[in-house]
N, C-alpha and C positions, 0 to 999 in steps of 0.2 A: 116577845119582841116588840119593840115600839113601832109605830107607823113610820117614823123617820128612817129607823134602820132598815125596814122593809123597801122603802122608796130608794135608799142608797144601794142596796143590794140588787134591786131590780135594774137600776141605771147601770150599774157595773156589768150585770149580765147582758144588758142590751148593747153595751159598748163593745164587750168582748165578742158577740156575735156579729156586730157591725163590721168589726175588724177582720174576723175570720172569713166572712162572706163578701169582702169588699169587691165589687166587680171589676175585672180587668178593663172592660170597655169604658167604664166611667173613669178610671184612672188615666187611661189614654187620652180621653177626651179633655182633660184638665192638666195634663202634663205639659210642662214648658219645652217641647221638642224643638231642636234646631230647625230652621226653615227647609232644610235639605233632607229631613227625615219625615217619613210618614208611615204610619202603622194602621192596617186594616184588618178587619175580621177578627178583632180580640174577643176571646171567650174565657170563661172561668174566672178565677179569682187572683188576687194579688199573690196569694201562696202557690197556686197551681193553676196554670192557664196556658193559653196558646194564642197565637196571631197567625192569620192565613197569609199575610204578605207584610214584609218590612221593606220600604224603598229608601235607599240611602244614595243621594246623588245619581238618580236614575238607574242605580243597581238594585235588583230585586232579590230578596231572599224569602223563600217560601217555606210554610209549615214550621214556624218556630214555636217551641213549647218550653215551659220552664217549671222548675219546682223551687220554692224559696223556703228554706228551713226557719221556722219561728224561733227555735231554740238558739240558733246561732246569734240571732238578734240580742238575746239576752246577755251574750258575752261579748257584745259590741262588734259582731261581724255579720255580713250579708253573705250566706252561703247559698249558692244558686247552682242548681243541675240544669244544663240546657241542652236540648236536642234541635237540630236544624235539618229540614228537609228529609230526603229519602235517596236511595240509589237512583230513582227515576228524576230527581230534580238537580238542575246544574250545581247548586251548592248544597252540601250536606256535611254534618258533622255532630259532634257532642263533646261535653266535657264538663268539668266543674270549676266554678269560679267563686272566689271569696274576695270580699273587699272589707277593709277596716281602716281605721285612721292611719295605720302604718303603711297602708298601700295595697296594691292588688297582688293576688296570687292565684295560681291555677294548677290543675293536675289532670292527667288523663284526657288531654285535649286531641281530637283528631278532626280535621277538616280537609275536604276534597273540593276543589273548585277548578274551573277552567281558566286559562290564562286570559281569555277575553273578558272575564268578570273583573280580574284584577286591574287590567290595563284600560278597559272600557274605551273611552275616547281619547286616552293619552297620545300625545303627538311625540314619537320617539325620534331621536336623531337619525339621519341618513335613510329617512322613509322606511324605518324598520318595522316589520310585522312579526310578532311572535304567536305561534299556535302550540297548544300543548295543554296539559293539566298539571296542577299543583296538588301535592298532598302534605299537610303538615301534622306532625305528631309530636306532642309535648308531654313528657312524662311529669315534669314539675318545672314551675316557674314562680318566682317570687321577685316583685319589684324592688329596684334599688336606685342608686345614683351612679352614672347619669342614667342607666337604663335597667340594670337588673342586680339582684344579689345572688340569685341562684337560676339556672336554666339548663335543662336536660332535654334535648329533642332533636328531631330529625326533619329535614325538608327535602321532599323528593320532586323533581322536576321530570315529568313523564312525557315521553313522545315529543319532546321539545324540538321545534322547527323555527329557524329565524331566516327571514328573508329581508334583504335591503338593497341599496343601489350597487353594492359591491359583489353581491353573490347570493347563493342559497346555501344555507347551513343547517342540515339535519343533525341536530346534536345528540338525539336519542334520550336516554335516561341518564339522569345525574342525581346522585345521593349527597346531600350536604348535612354535615353535623352541626348542631346549634349548642353553644355553651355560653358561659359568662366568665369574662376575664376581667378582673379588678373593675367591676361594675359595667364593662363595656360588653356589647353583643359581638360574639365571634362566630363566624360561619366558615366551615373547613371542609375540604374535600381532598381525595387523593386518587391515584390511578386505579385503585381497585374499586371505586365508586363511580367511575365514568369510563366511557370509551375514547376520551379526547386526549389522554396523555396529560391531564391536568392536575396539579398538586398544589396546594396552597390555602391561604386563610384571607378572609375580609374581616375587619374589625370596624364597627360602628361605634364611635366614642362620642365625648361631649361635643355639643353644638353641631351634631350631625358630621362631625368629621370622619371620613372613611380612609382606612389605611388597606391597600391591597398588597400582599406579598405572596407571589405565585410564580409558577413556572409551568411551561408546557413543552412537550416534544412531539415531533411528527409520528403518527401511527397510521398503520393500514386502514384502521376503522374511522378516521377522521374524514369528513366531507372534503373533496378536493379543493373547493374555493378557500376553505380555512387552512388546509395545509400549504396552499400556494401563498398565503398571505402571512405566514409566520415569520418570514424573514424581516417584515416591517417593524417586528418588536425589538429587534436588535441582534446581537451576536449569540450564537450558540455557546453553552459551556462545554466542558470536557465530557459530560455525559449526554449532550445532545439536546439540552433544554433551552428555550428562549425565555427571557425574563418577562414577567408581568408585574410592574410595581407602579403604585399610584398612591398619593396622599392628597387629600383635599376634600372639599364639599361637593357632592354630587348635585348638579343643578336640578331643583325641582323637589329634592329630598327634604 
């Protein structure tokens, strides 16, 4: 073997080892992160590493770890397994995410977090305050136009309490089904998934257009303030339901 061939092989081996052991903390230091994102305590490598803390708009996510498959890159995909936090941290979850030129996809996603994390310093109308927890479970997701090509999941609103200038509304637990309808995100619930007598769907379409088609009837389990205000929704139908209909863009969405 010639000296030139040995040098070429040596350079290739060096580059492979350099790529395999590319340190995560160095990558974070050179990454063009947005001004509202900060990553601290990065350890490990590009392929398997962790970060002690990720801050996004003052929202803190602790104990983030990842595994990036090098074999997926050969097929033009970035396949990443992510774990976030633990049962002792406010935000925790795990899942598998893939990205390619065709878009984003995910599977086996589970995320638990408090409403206070989602809402943070958001100023809600009518001086509204919301307490509780959110659990998101997504079996399969595939990006599409305008939002999705495939979606199969559940969203759980746990121990939800709403308080505003009109009253106090302990809404309890609400289960919502997540699906994809002609590329639009559909959120659905019915009376078997909540104690509010609420049935209907919310569809998020193109240009953040929201369409609400729902109905609600009085139940003994409803908060009194909610039950007393149902008449403001309009007339009851023959089955005792009040209509909840809306179509437009939600401010701030």
